[in-house]
C-alpha positions as CSV (number, residue, x, y, z in Angstrom):
1,M,41.6,9.2,-20.2
2,N,40.0,6.2,-18.5
3,I,41.7,3.0,-19.7
4,I,38.4,1.1,-20.0
5,L,36.9,3.9,-22.2
6,K,40.0,4.0,-24.3
7,K,39.9,0.2,-24.8
8,R,36.2,0.4,-25.9
9,I,37.0,3.2,-28.3
10,F,39.9,1.1,-29.8
11,D,37.7,-2.0,-30.0
12,K,35.1,0.0,-31.9
13,L,37.7,1.5,-34.2
14,Y,39.0,-1.9,-35.0
15,E,35.5,-3.1,-35.7
16,D,34.4,-0.1,-37.8
17,L,37.7,-0.1,-39.9
18,K,38.2,-3.8,-40.2
19,H,37.4,-3.6,-43.9
20,A,40.0,-0.9,-44.6
21,E,43.4,-1.7,-46.1
22,I,46.7,-0.4,-44.8
23,I,48.8,0.5,-47.7
24,D,52.5,1.4,-47.3
25,C,53.3,3.7,-50.3
26,S,56.5,5.6,-50.5
27,S,56.8,8.1,-47.5
28,F,53.1,7.5,-46.5
29,I,51.0,4.8,-45.0
30,W,47.3,5.0,-45.9
31,V,44.2,3.5,-44.4
32,V,41.8,3.2,-47.3
33,D,38.5,1.5,-48.0
34,R,39.0,0.1,-51.5
35,D,35.3,-0.5,-52.2
36,K,34.1,2.9,-51.2
37,E,37.3,4.6,-52.5
38,Y,37.5,6.5,-49.2
39,C,40.6,7.4,-47.2
40,Y,40.3,7.4,-43.4
41,L,43.9,8.2,-42.5
42,K,47.2,9.2,-44.1
43,Y,50.4,8.9,-42.0
44,E,53.6,10.5,-43.1
45,K,56.5,8.4,-41.9
46,S,58.1,11.5,-40.5
47,G,55.4,11.5,-37.8
48,K,52.5,13.6,-39.1
49,L,49.0,12.1,-39.2
50,W,46.1,13.3,-41.3
51,W,42.6,12.0,-40.4
52,K,39.3,12.4,-42.1
53,Y,37.1,14.7,-40.1
54,P,33.6,13.6,-41.2
55,F,34.2,9.9,-40.3
56,F,36.0,10.5,-37.0
57,N,33.7,13.3,-35.9
58,N,30.7,11.1,-36.4
59,F,32.4,8.1,-34.8
60,F,33.2,10.0,-31.6
61,L,29.7,11.4,-31.2
62,L,28.9,7.9,-29.9
63,F,31.3,8.6,-27.0
64,S,30.2,12.3,-26.6
65,M,33.7,13.5,-27.3
66,Q,34.8,16.7,-29.0
67,Q,37.7,17.1,-31.4
68,H,40.1,18.4,-28.8
69,E,39.3,15.3,-26.7
70,Y,39.5,12.6,-29.4
71,E,42.3,13.8,-31.6
72,R,45.0,12.3,-29.3
73,V,42.9,9.0,-29.1
74,I,43.1,8.7,-32.9
75,A,46.9,9.2,-32.7
76,D,47.2,6.6,-30.0
77,W,45.2,4.1,-32.0
78,V,47.3,4.7,-35.1
79,E,50.5,4.3,-33.1
80,E,49.2,0.9,-31.9
81,V,48.0,-0.2,-35.4
82,L,51.0,1.0,-37.4
83,N,53.6,0.6,-34.7
84,C,54.8,4.1,-35.3
85,K,55.1,7.5,-33.5
86,V,52.6,10.3,-34.2
87,D,54.1,13.7,-33.5
88,T,51.4,15.9,-35.0
89,T,47.8,15.5,-36.3
90,N,45.7,17.4,-38.8
91,F,42.1,16.7,-40.0
92,K,42.4,18.9,-43.1
93,F,43.4,16.9,-46.1
94,S,41.7,16.2,-49.5
95,F,41.8,12.9,-51.2
96,S,40.5,12.6,-54.8
97,I,39.2,9.5,-56.5
98,S,42.2,9.5,-58.8
99,R,44.5,9.7,-55.7
100,V,42.7,6.7,-54.2
101,E,43.4,4.7,-57.3
102,E,47.0,5.8,-57.3
103,V,47.4,4.6,-53.7
104,L,45.5,1.4,-54.2
105,N,47.8,0.6,-57.1
106,C,51.0,1.6,-55.3
107,K,54.0,-0.7,-55.7
108,K,56.3,0.2,-52.9
């Protein structure tokens, strides 16, 4: 991927997710919007990343990218933000309101 495009994507992700909180809770790290009670990402410390398809699919429409093109970009961005290694990714995960509350109230 072109380094300039990747930087622009990263900059836009930082801007769009600046309101989200990073919450380290047990064996997972979550990226959650407290006000909207919405989870964008869930990172399992063993290296697996779950990402929310509706948000990221809409986000990458701006860059005319398909899932097979942007999935690695999400992983690279998460590696930069969390200083971790992403081994696998998956966009299929559910996150109920009660689970959001549980994560937001997590005491490591």
